[in-house]
C-alpha positions as CSV (number, residue, x, y, z in Angstrom):
1,M,14.8,-6.2,215.7
2,G,12.2,-8.9,216.5
3,A,11.3,-10.5,219.9
4,R,12.9,-13.7,218.7
5,W,16.2,-12.0,218.0
6,V,16.2,-10.4,221.5
7,A,15.5,-13.7,223.2
8,G,18.1,-15.5,221.1
9,V,20.9,-12.9,221.7
10,I,20.1,-12.7,225.4
11,R,20.4,-16.5,225.6
12,A,23.6,-16.4,223.5
13,R,25.2,-13.9,225.9
14,A,24.2,-15.8,229.0
15,M,25.6,-19.1,227.6
16,A,28.9,-17.4,226.7
17,A,29.1,-15.8,230.1
18,G,28.7,-19.2,231.8
19,R,31.6,-20.8,230.0
20,A,34.4,-22.3,232.2
21,G,37.0,-19.7,231.2
22,P,40.8,-19.6,230.8
23,E,41.4,-19.8,234.6
24,T,39.5,-23.0,234.9
25,A,41.4,-24.5,232.0
26,R,44.7,-23.6,233.7
27,Q,43.4,-25.1,236.9
28,L,42.9,-28.3,235.1
29,A,46.3,-28.2,233.5
30,T,48.0,-27.7,236.9
31,S,46.0,-30.4,238.6
32,P,47.9,-33.2,240.3
33,G,46.3,-35.7,237.9
34,L,43.4,-36.4,235.7
35,P,41.0,-37.4,238.5
36,D,41.4,-34.0,240.2
37,A,40.9,-32.2,236.9
38,L,37.7,-34.2,236.4
39,R,36.4,-33.2,239.8
40,A,37.1,-29.6,239.0
41,L,34.9,-29.9,235.9
42,A,31.9,-30.9,238.0
43,G,30.9,-27.3,238.5
44,T,31.1,-26.3,234.9
45,P,28.8,-26.7,231.8
46,Y,31.0,-29.7,230.9
47,R,29.6,-31.8,233.8
48,R,26.9,-33.2,231.5
49,G,27.7,-36.8,230.7
50,L,31.1,-36.6,232.5
51,D,32.4,-39.9,233.9
52,M,34.6,-39.2,236.9
53,E,36.6,-42.3,236.2
54,A,37.2,-41.5,232.5
55,G,40.5,-41.5,230.8
56,A,41.8,-38.4,229.0
57,A,40.4,-39.3,225.6
58,E,37.0,-40.1,227.0
59,A,36.9,-36.9,229.1
60,Q,37.9,-34.8,226.1
61,R,35.1,-36.4,224.1
62,A,32.6,-35.7,226.9
63,V,33.6,-32.0,226.7
64,S,32.9,-32.1,223.0
65,D,29.6,-33.8,223.6
66,A,28.7,-31.1,226.1
67,L,29.6,-28.4,223.6
68,V,27.4,-30.0,220.9
69,W,24.5,-29.9,223.4
70,Q,25.2,-26.2,224.2
71,L,25.2,-25.4,220.5
72,R,21.9,-27.3,220.0
73,V,20.3,-25.4,222.8
74,L,21.6,-22.1,221.5
75,A,20.4,-22.8,218.0
76,G,16.9,-23.7,219.3
77,W,16.6,-20.1,220.7
78,Q,17.4,-18.4,217.5
79,P,15.3,-17.2,214.6
80,R,16.0,-19.1,211.3
81,P,19.1,-17.0,210.3
82,G,20.6,-17.5,213.8
83,S,20.0,-21.2,213.7
84,A,21.6,-21.4,210.3
85,A,24.7,-19.6,211.6
86,V,25.1,-21.9,214.6
87,R,24.7,-24.9,212.3
88,L,27.4,-23.6,209.9
89,L,29.8,-22.8,212.7
90,A,29.3,-26.2,214.2
91,S,30.3,-28.0,211.0
92,A,33.3,-29.6,212.6
93,F,31.1,-32.1,214.4
94,E,29.4,-33.4,211.2
95,I,32.8,-33.6,209.6
96,A,34.0,-35.7,212.6
97,N,31.0,-38.0,212.3
98,T,31.7,-38.5,208.6
99,R,35.4,-39.2,209.1
100,D,34.6,-41.8,211.8
101,R,32.0,-43.4,209.5
102,L,34.5,-43.7,206.7
103,R,37.0,-45.3,209.0
104,S,34.4,-47.7,210.2
105,L,33.6,-48.7,206.7
106,A,37.3,-49.6,206.3
107,G,37.2,-51.8,209.4
108,A,38.0,-49.5,212.3
109,P,35.8,-49.3,215.4
110,Q,33.3,-46.5,215.1
111,P,32.8,-44.3,218.2
112,E,29.3,-43.1,219.0
113,P,28.5,-40.2,216.6
114,Y,27.8,-36.8,217.9
115,R,24.1,-36.2,218.4
116,L,23.6,-33.3,216.1
117,G,19.9,-32.9,215.9
118,A,19.1,-29.7,214.0
119,L,22.8,-28.9,213.7
120,S,23.2,-31.6,211.0
121,T,23.3,-30.8,207.3
122,A,23.5,-34.2,205.7
123,W,24.4,-36.5,208.6
124,P,21.2,-38.6,208.6
125,R,22.0,-39.6,205.0
126,L,25.7,-39.9,205.5
127,S,25.1,-42.2,208.5
128,R,23.3,-44.7,206.2
129,A,26.0,-44.8,203.5
130,V,27.5,-48.3,203.2
131,S,30.6,-47.4,201.2
132,A,33.1,-44.6,200.8
133,A,31.8,-44.1,197.2
134,E,28.3,-43.7,198.5
135,T,29.5,-41.2,201.1
136,R,31.0,-39.1,198.4
137,V,27.7,-39.2,196.4
138,V,25.7,-38.1,199.4
139,L,28.1,-35.2,200.0
140,A,28.1,-34.2,196.3
141,T,24.3,-33.9,196.4
142,S,24.3,-31.8,199.6
143,L,25.4,-28.3,200.6
144,W,28.8,-29.9,201.3
145,G,29.5,-30.5,197.7
146,D,31.8,-33.1,196.1
147,P,35.0,-33.5,198.1
148,G,36.8,-34.8,195.0
149,A,37.8,-38.2,196.4
150,D,36.4,-40.7,198.9
151,S,39.4,-41.3,201.2
152,P,39.0,-40.1,204.8
153,A,41.7,-37.5,204.3
154,A,40.2,-36.1,201.1
155,V,36.7,-36.0,202.5
156,V,37.7,-34.3,205.8
157,T,39.8,-31.7,203.9
158,G,37.1,-31.2,201.3
159,M,34.4,-30.7,203.9
160,R,36.5,-28.4,206.0
161,L,37.2,-26.1,203.1
162,S,33.6,-26.3,202.0
163,A,32.5,-25.1,205.4
164,A,35.1,-22.3,205.4
165,A,34.0,-21.1,202.0
166,R,30.3,-21.1,203.0
167,T,31.1,-19.4,206.3
168,S,32.9,-16.6,204.5
169,A,30.1,-16.2,202.0
170,N,27.2,-16.3,204.5
171,L,28.6,-14.9,207.8
172,P,30.7,-11.7,207.2
173,S,31.5,-11.4,210.9
174,A,33.2,-14.8,210.7
175,A,34.9,-14.4,207.3
176,R,38.3,-13.6,208.7
177,W,38.3,-16.7,210.9
178,A,37.3,-18.8,207.9
179,A,40.1,-17.5,205.8
180,G,42.6,-18.0,208.6
181,E,41.4,-21.6,209.1
182,A,41.7,-22.3,205.4
183,A,45.3,-21.0,205.5
184,L,46.1,-23.3,208.4
185,L,44.5,-26.3,206.7
186,V,46.1,-25.8,203.3
187,A,49.5,-25.2,205.0
188,R,49.1,-28.5,206.9
189,E,47.9,-30.5,204.0
190,V,50.2,-29.2,201.3
191,H,53.3,-28.1,203.1
192,L,53.5,-30.5,206.1
193,T,51.8,-33.7,205.0
194,H,52.5,-33.1,201.3
195,R,49.0,-34.2,200.1
196,R,47.6,-32.7,197.0
197,L,44.3,-30.9,197.2
198,T,41.5,-32.4,195.1
199,E,40.1,-30.0,192.5
200,P,36.9,-29.1,194.4
201,A,38.9,-28.5,197.6
202,A,41.4,-26.3,195.7
203,R,38.5,-24.2,194.3
204,N,37.1,-23.6,197.8
205,A,40.6,-22.8,199.1
206,A,41.2,-20.4,196.2
207,S,38.0,-18.5,196.9
208,L,39.5,-17.7,200.4
209,L,43.2,-17.6,199.8
210,G,43.6,-16.7,196.1
211,T,45.1,-18.9,193.3
212,A,48.6,-17.4,193.8
213,A,48.9,-18.9,197.3
214,L,47.8,-22.3,196.1
215,Q,50.5,-22.3,193.4
216,A,53.3,-21.6,196.0
217,S,56.1,-24.1,195.9
218,S,57.3,-23.6,199.5
219,F,55.8,-22.7,202.8
220,D,57.5,-19.3,202.9
221,D,56.2,-18.5,199.5
222,F,52.7,-19.7,200.5
223,R,52.7,-17.3,203.5
224,A,53.9,-14.4,201.4
225,R,51.2,-14.9,198.8
226,L,48.3,-15.1,201.3
227,P,45.9,-12.2,201.4
228,A,45.9,-10.2,204.6
229,T,42.5,-11.7,205.6
230,A,44.3,-15.1,205.9
231,R,48.0,-14.3,206.5
232,W,47.4,-13.3,210.1
233,A,46.8,-16.9,211.1
234,L,50.4,-17.8,210.2
235,D,52.1,-14.7,211.7
236,G,55.3,-15.8,213.4
237,T,55.1,-19.4,212.0
238,E,58.4,-20.0,210.3
239,R,58.0,-23.8,209.7
240,P,55.1,-26.1,208.9
241,Q,56.1,-28.1,212.0
242,D,55.0,-25.1,214.1
243,L,51.5,-25.0,212.8
244,W,50.2,-26.2,216.2
245,R,51.3,-22.9,217.6
246,A,49.5,-21.1,214.7
247,E,46.3,-23.0,215.5
248,A,46.5,-21.9,219.1
249,H,46.9,-18.3,217.9
250,W,43.9,-18.8,215.6
251,W,41.8,-19.9,218.6
252,A,42.9,-17.0,220.7
253,E,41.9,-14.6,218.0
254,V,38.5,-16.2,217.5
255,D,37.9,-16.1,221.3
256,R,39.0,-12.4,221.5
257,E,36.9,-11.3,218.5
258,G,33.9,-13.3,219.7
259,L,34.0,-11.6,223.1
260,L,34.1,-8.2,221.3
261,M,31.0,-9.1,219.3
262,L,29.2,-10.0,222.6
263,R,30.0,-6.7,224.1
264,G,28.0,-4.8,221.5
265,T,24.4,-3.7,221.8
266,R,23.1,-5.2,218.6
267,F,20.5,-7.9,218.6
268,D,21.4,-9.7,215.4
269,V,23.4,-12.7,214.1
270,S,26.8,-11.1,215.0
271,S,26.1,-11.8,218.7
272,V,25.2,-15.4,218.0
273,V,28.4,-15.8,216.0
274,G,30.4,-14.3,218.9
275,A,28.8,-16.7,221.4
276,V,29.5,-19.8,219.3
277,A,33.1,-18.6,218.9
278,V,33.5,-18.1,222.6
279,L,31.9,-21.5,223.5
280,Q,34.0,-23.4,221.0
281,A,37.3,-21.7,222.1
282,D,36.4,-22.5,225.7
283,A,35.9,-26.2,225.0
284,W,39.2,-26.2,223.0
285,R,41.0,-24.8,226.1
286,I,39.3,-27.3,228.4
287,R,40.3,-30.2,226.3
288,A,43.9,-28.9,226.3
289,G,43.8,-28.6,230.1
290,L,42.6,-32.2,230.4
291,G,45.4,-33.4,228.2
292,C,47.9,-31.6,230.3
293,A,46.4,-33.0,233.5
294,A,46.7,-36.5,232.1
295,H,50.4,-36.0,231.7
296,V,50.7,-34.8,235.3
297,G,51.9,-31.3,234.3
298,R,54.6,-32.4,231.9
299,A,52.8,-30.6,229.1
300,L,52.3,-27.4,231.1
301,E,54.9,-25.4,229.2
302,A,53.1,-26.2,226.0
303,F,49.8,-25.4,227.6
304,D,51.0,-22.0,228.6
305,E,52.2,-21.3,225.1
306,L,48.8,-22.4,223.8
307,L,47.1,-19.8,226.0
308,G,49.6,-17.1,225.1
Protein backbone atom coordinates (compact mmCIF):
# COMPACT_ATOMS: atom_id res chain seq x y z
CA MET A 1 0.00 0.00 0.00
CA GLY A 2 1.63 3.24 -1.17
CA ALA A 3 0.89 6.83 -0.25
CA ARG A 4 -0.59 7.45 -3.69
CA TRP A 5 -3.12 4.65 -3.20
CA VAL A 6 -4.09 6.00 0.20
CA ALA A 7 -4.65 9.49 -1.19
CA GLY A 8 -6.48 8.14 -4.22
CA VAL A 9 -8.85 5.93 -2.25
CA ILE A 10 -9.58 8.66 0.31
CA ARG A 11 -10.48 11.00 -2.55
CA ALA A 12 -12.61 8.30 -4.19
CA ARG A 13 -14.58 7.71 -0.99
CA ALA A 14 -15.06 11.44 -0.43
CA MET A 15 -16.35 12.01 -3.96
CA ALA A 16 -18.75 9.08 -3.71
CA ALA A 17 -20.00 10.31 -0.34
CA GLY A 18 -20.72 13.71 -1.88
CA ARG A 19 -23.02 12.36 -4.57
CA ALA A 20 -26.56 13.76 -4.83
CA GLY A 21 -28.18 10.46 -3.79
CA PRO A 22 -31.50 8.70 -4.42
CA GLU A 23 -33.53 11.13 -2.31
CA THR A 24 -32.36 14.08 -4.37
CA ALA A 25 -33.23 12.21 -7.55
CA ARG A 26 -36.73 11.59 -6.25
CA GLN A 27 -37.02 15.23 -5.21
CA LEU A 28 -36.28 16.17 -8.81
CA ALA A 29 -38.82 13.67 -10.10
CA THR A 30 -41.57 15.09 -7.86
CA SER A 31 -40.77 18.73 -8.64
CA PRO A 32 -43.65 20.86 -9.99
CA GLY A 33 -41.62 21.35 -13.15
CA LEU A 34 -38.17 21.40 -14.65
CA PRO A 35 -37.21 24.90 -13.40
CA ASP A 36 -37.80 23.79 -9.79
CA ALA A 37 -35.77 20.63 -10.41
CA LEU A 38 -32.88 22.66 -11.80
CA ARG A 39 -32.88 24.91 -8.73
CA ALA A 40 -32.70 21.80 -6.56
CA LEU A 41 -29.54 20.76 -8.40
CA ALA A 42 -27.78 24.00 -7.51
CA GLY A 43 -26.48 22.52 -4.25
CA THR A 44 -25.18 19.30 -5.78
CA PRO A 45 -22.01 18.33 -7.69
CA TYR A 46 -24.05 18.77 -10.89
CA ARG A 47 -24.22 22.55 -10.54
CA ARG A 48 -21.06 22.85 -12.66
CA GLY A 49 -22.05 24.30 -16.03
CA LEU A 50 -25.78 24.05 -15.25
CA ASP A 51 -28.02 26.57 -17.04
CA MET A 52 -31.09 27.32 -14.92
CA GLU A 53 -33.09 27.97 -18.08
CA ALA A 54 -32.03 24.77 -19.84
CA GLY A 55 -34.45 22.28 -21.34
CA ALA A 56 -34.51 18.67 -20.21
CA ALA A 57 -32.02 17.40 -22.79
CA GLU A 58 -29.59 20.23 -22.10
CA ALA A 59 -29.86 19.71 -18.34
CA GLN A 60 -29.28 15.98 -18.68
CA ARG A 61 -26.24 16.68 -20.82
CA ALA A 62 -24.94 19.08 -18.15
CA VAL A 63 -25.24 16.27 -15.61
CA SER A 64 -23.17 14.02 -17.87
CA ASP A 65 -20.59 16.77 -18.37
CA ALA A 66 -20.32 17.19 -14.61
CA LEU A 67 -19.84 13.44 -14.22
CA VAL A 68 -17.01 13.48 -16.77
CA TRP A 69 -15.34 16.25 -14.78
CA GLN A 70 -15.70 14.25 -11.56
CA LEU A 71 -14.16 11.19 -13.17
CA ARG A 72 -11.27 13.23 -14.56
CA VAL A 73 -10.57 14.62 -11.10
CA LEU A 74 -10.83 11.15 -9.58
CA ALA A 75 -8.45 9.69 -12.16
CA GLY A 76 -5.95 12.46 -11.49
CA TRP A 77 -5.65 11.40 -7.86
CA GLN A 78 -4.88 7.78 -8.64
CA PRO A 79 -1.69 5.85 -9.26
CA ARG A 80 -1.43 4.49 -12.78
CA PRO A 81 -3.55 1.33 -12.24
CA GLY A 82 -6.31 3.39 -10.66
CA SER A 83 -6.29 5.93 -13.48
CA ALA A 84 -6.49 3.10 -16.00
CA ALA A 85 -9.48 1.66 -14.16
CA VAL A 86 -11.34 4.98 -14.21
CA ARG A 87 -10.57 5.42 -17.91
CA LEU A 88 -11.91 1.96 -18.75
CA LEU A 89 -15.07 2.39 -16.69
CA ALA A 90 -15.68 5.79 -18.31
CA SER A 91 -15.58 4.30 -21.83
CA ALA A 92 -19.19 5.25 -22.51
CA PHE A 93 -18.22 8.88 -23.02
CA GLU A 94 -15.65 8.15 -25.73
CA ILE A 95 -18.24 5.89 -27.33
CA ALA A 96 -20.79 8.74 -27.27
CA ASN A 97 -18.26 11.14 -28.82
CA THR A 98 -17.51 8.63 -31.58
CA ARG A 99 -21.20 7.99 -32.27
CA ASP A 100 -21.87 11.72 -32.55
CA ARG A 101 -18.84 12.17 -34.81
CA LEU A 102 -20.09 9.47 -37.17
CA ARG A 103 -23.54 11.02 -37.29
CA SER A 104 -22.03 14.41 -38.08
CA LEU A 105 -20.04 12.87 -40.95
CA ALA A 106 -23.41 11.75 -42.33
CA GLY A 107 -24.79 15.29 -42.13
CA ALA A 108 -26.34 15.49 -38.65
CA PRO A 109 -25.49 18.34 -36.25
CA GLN A 110 -22.62 17.42 -33.93
CA PRO A 111 -22.98 18.33 -30.25
CA GLU A 112 -19.94 19.52 -28.34
CA PRO A 113 -17.87 16.43 -27.53
CA TYR A 114 -17.30 15.40 -23.96
CA ARG A 115 -14.00 16.81 -22.76
CA LEU A 116 -12.26 13.60 -21.82
CA GLY A 117 -8.69 14.69 -21.16
CA ALA A 118 -6.81 11.72 -19.70
CA LEU A 119 -9.98 9.60 -19.87
CA SER A 120 -9.62 9.26 -23.64
CA THR A 121 -8.24 6.15 -25.32
CA ALA A 122 -8.31 7.11 -29.00
CA TRP A 123 -10.57 10.18 -29.12
CA PRO A 124 -7.99 12.72 -30.31
CA ARG A 125 -7.44 10.59 -33.42
CA LEU A 126 -11.11 9.70 -33.78
CA SER A 127 -12.07 13.39 -33.65
CA ARG A 128 -9.91 14.03 -36.71
CA ALA A 129 -11.37 11.20 -38.82
CA VAL A 130 -13.03 12.56 -41.95
CA SER A 131 -15.06 9.49 -42.92
CA ALA A 132 -16.75 6.48 -41.37
CA ALA A 133 -14.16 4.22 -42.99
CA GLU A 134 -11.33 6.21 -41.43
CA THR A 135 -13.06 6.05 -38.06
CA ARG A 136 -13.11 2.28 -38.32
CA VAL A 137 -9.39 2.22 -39.19
CA VAL A 138 -8.55 4.36 -36.16
CA LEU A 139 -10.53 2.03 -33.90
CA ALA A 140 -8.93 -1.05 -35.41
CA THR A 141 -5.45 0.29 -34.62
CA SER A 142 -6.34 1.16 -31.01
CA LEU A 143 -7.30 -0.70 -27.85
CA TRP A 144 -10.89 -0.62 -29.07
CA GLY A 145 -10.24 -3.01 -31.94
CA ASP A 146 -12.10 -3.29 -35.24
CA PRO A 147 -15.88 -2.92 -34.71
CA GLY A 148 -16.47 -4.97 -37.87
CA ALA A 149 -18.38 -2.28 -39.80
CA ASP A 150 -18.52 1.50 -39.93
CA SER A 151 -22.20 2.27 -39.40
CA PRO A 152 -22.96 4.17 -36.16
CA ALA A 153 -24.92 1.21 -34.78
CA ALA A 154 -22.15 -1.29 -35.51
CA VAL A 155 -19.46 1.00 -34.13
CA VAL A 156 -21.34 1.73 -30.90
CA THR A 157 -22.15 -1.93 -30.32
CA GLY A 158 -18.62 -3.00 -31.18
CA MET A 159 -17.09 -0.41 -28.87
CA ARG A 160 -19.42 -1.25 -26.00
CA LEU A 161 -18.67 -4.96 -26.24
CA SER A 162 -14.95 -4.22 -26.53
CA ALA A 163 -15.11 -2.13 -23.36
CA ALA A 164 -17.07 -4.84 -21.55
CA ALA A 165 -14.59 -7.55 -22.55
CA ARG A 166 -11.61 -5.42 -21.49
CA THR A 167 -13.31 -4.52 -18.22
CA SER A 168 -13.90 -8.18 -17.42
CA ALA A 169 -10.30 -9.07 -18.27
CA ASN A 170 -8.64 -6.21 -16.39
CA LEU A 171 -10.97 -5.37 -13.49
CA PRO A 172 -12.15 -8.53 -11.69
CA SER A 173 -14.25 -6.47 -9.26
CA ALA A 174 -16.28 -5.15 -12.22
CA ALA A 175 -16.41 -8.38 -14.26
CA ARG A 176 -19.95 -9.23 -13.15
CA TRP A 177 -21.20 -5.82 -14.25
CA ALA A 178 -19.46 -6.19 -17.61
CA ALA A 179 -21.08 -9.56 -18.24
CA GLY A 180 -24.50 -8.24 -17.27
CA GLU A 181 -24.09 -5.20 -19.51
CA ALA A 182 -23.08 -7.45 -22.41
CA ALA A 183 -26.20 -9.57 -21.87
CA LEU A 184 -28.39 -6.46 -21.96
CA LEU A 185 -26.67 -5.15 -25.08
CA VAL A 186 -26.86 -8.40 -27.03
CA ALA A 187 -30.49 -8.89 -25.98
CA ARG A 188 -31.34 -5.43 -27.28
CA GLU A 189 -29.37 -5.70 -30.50
CA VAL A 190 -30.30 -9.24 -31.49
CA HIS A 191 -33.69 -9.91 -29.92
CA LEU A 192 -35.27 -6.43 -29.88
CA THR A 193 -33.88 -4.53 -32.85
CA HIS A 194 -32.98 -7.72 -34.78
CA ARG A 195 -29.53 -6.54 -35.83
CA ARG A 196 -26.82 -9.07 -36.47
CA LEU A 197 -23.59 -8.67 -34.50
CA THR A 198 -20.44 -8.16 -36.53
CA GLU A 199 -17.81 -10.88 -36.21
CA PRO A 200 -15.51 -8.90 -33.85
CA ALA A 201 -18.46 -7.86 -31.69
CA ALA A 202 -19.67 -11.46 -31.52
CA ARG A 203 -16.20 -12.61 -30.40
CA ASN A 204 -16.17 -10.13 -27.54
CA ALA A 205 -19.73 -11.05 -26.60
CA ALA A 206 -18.86 -14.77 -26.64
CA SER A 207 -15.94 -14.17 -24.26
CA LEU A 208 -18.46 -12.86 -21.72
CA LEU A 209 -21.63 -14.80 -22.50
CA GLY A 210 -20.47 -18.01 -24.17
CA THR A 211 -21.13 -19.13 -27.74
CA ALA A 212 -24.28 -21.05 -26.80
CA ALA A 213 -26.09 -17.86 -25.77
CA LEU A 214 -25.15 -16.15 -29.02
CA GLN A 215 -26.58 -19.06 -31.01
CA ALA A 216 -29.97 -18.80 -29.26
CA SER A 217 -32.90 -18.42 -31.65
CA SER A 218 -35.24 -16.71 -29.18
CA PHE A 219 -35.05 -14.33 -26.25
CA ASP A 220 -36.15 -17.04 -23.80
CA ASP A 221 -33.50 -19.39 -25.14
CA PHE A 222 -30.91 -16.61 -24.90
CA ARG A 223 -31.71 -16.03 -21.24
CA ALA A 224 -31.59 -19.74 -20.46
CA ARG A 225 -28.18 -20.17 -22.06
CA LEU A 226 -26.50 -17.25 -20.31
CA PRO A 227 -23.89 -18.03 -17.65
CA ALA A 228 -24.82 -17.08 -14.10
CA THR A 229 -22.35 -14.18 -14.24
CA ALA A 230 -24.58 -12.53 -16.84
CA ARG A 231 -28.04 -14.06 -16.36
CA TRP A 232 -28.74 -11.97 -13.26
CA ALA A 233 -29.08 -8.84 -15.42
CA LEU A 234 -32.15 -10.30 -17.14
CA ASP A 235 -33.82 -11.80 -14.07
CA GLY A 236 -37.56 -11.18 -14.28
CA THR A 237 -37.40 -9.85 -17.84
CA GLU A 238 -39.84 -11.89 -19.87
CA ARG A 239 -39.84 -9.86 -23.09
CA PRO A 240 -37.24 -7.84 -24.99
CA GLN A 241 -39.62 -4.87 -24.74
CA ASP A 242 -38.99 -4.83 -20.98
CA LEU A 243 -35.23 -4.44 -21.23
CA TRP A 244 -35.50 -0.88 -19.88
CA ARG A 245 -36.52 -2.41 -16.56
CA ALA A 246 -33.57 -4.79 -16.74
CA GLU A 247 -31.26 -1.83 -17.33
CA ALA A 248 -32.65 -0.16 -14.21
CA HIS A 249 -32.01 -3.37 -12.28
CA TRP A 250 -28.45 -3.43 -13.63
CA TRP A 251 -27.80 0.11 -12.43
CA ALA A 252 -29.24 -0.67 -9.00
CA GLU A 253 -26.92 -3.66 -8.64
CA VAL A 254 -23.90 -1.66 -9.79
CA ASP A 255 -24.74 1.02 -7.24
CA ARG A 256 -25.28 -1.50 -4.42
CA GLU A 257 -22.08 -3.39 -5.11
CA GLY A 258 -20.12 -0.17 -5.56
CA LEU A 259 -21.22 1.01 -2.12
CA LEU A 260 -20.13 -2.31 -0.62
CA MET A 261 -16.67 -1.90 -2.17
CA LEU A 262 -16.36 1.54 -0.61
CA ARG A 263 -17.17 0.22 2.86
CA GLY A 264 -14.09 -1.97 2.90
CA THR A 265 -10.79 -1.03 4.44
CA ARG A 266 -8.60 -1.84 1.45
CA PHE A 267 -6.60 0.87 -0.26
CA ASP A 268 -6.51 -0.53 -3.76
CA VAL A 269 -8.27 -0.40 -7.12
CA SER A 270 -11.48 -2.02 -5.83
CA SER A 271 -12.38 1.15 -3.92
CA VAL A 272 -11.78 3.24 -7.03
CA VAL A 273 -13.99 0.90 -9.05
CA GLY A 274 -16.67 1.22 -6.36
CA ALA A 275 -16.50 5.02 -6.45
CA VAL A 276 -16.84 5.18 -10.23
CA ALA A 277 -19.84 2.83 -10.05
CA VAL A 278 -21.56 4.93 -7.40
CA LEU A 279 -20.91 8.22 -9.22
CA GLN A 280 -22.16 6.87 -12.54
CA ALA A 281 -25.29 5.35 -10.98
CA ASP A 282 -25.99 8.64 -9.24
CA ALA A 283 -25.78 10.60 -12.50
CA TRP A 284 -28.07 8.05 -14.16
CA ARG A 285 -30.69 8.56 -11.43
CA ILE A 286 -30.40 12.33 -11.62
CA ARG A 287 -30.92 12.30 -15.38
CA ALA A 288 -34.00 10.11 -14.87
CA GLY A 289 -35.31 12.54 -12.25
CA LEU A 290 -34.87 15.48 -14.61
CA GLY A 291 -36.71 13.62 -17.34
CA CYS A 292 -39.60 13.01 -14.99
CA ALA A 293 -39.65 16.67 -13.88
CA ALA A 294 -39.84 17.76 -17.50
CA HIS A 295 -43.03 15.70 -17.83
CA VAL A 296 -44.45 17.31 -14.67
CA GLY A 297 -44.72 14.03 -12.80
CA ARG A 298 -46.45 12.04 -15.52
CA ALA A 299 -43.48 9.66 -15.59
CA LEU A 300 -43.31 9.29 -11.79
CA GLU A 301 -44.62 5.73 -11.78
CA ALA A 302 -41.90 4.68 -14.20
CA PHE A 303 -39.33 6.57 -12.12
CA ASP A 304 -40.38 4.70 -8.99
CA GLU A 305 -40.00 1.44 -10.85
CA LEU A 306 -36.53 2.47 -12.00
CA LEU A 307 -35.43 3.03 -8.43
CA GLY A 308 -37.05 -0.20 -7.23
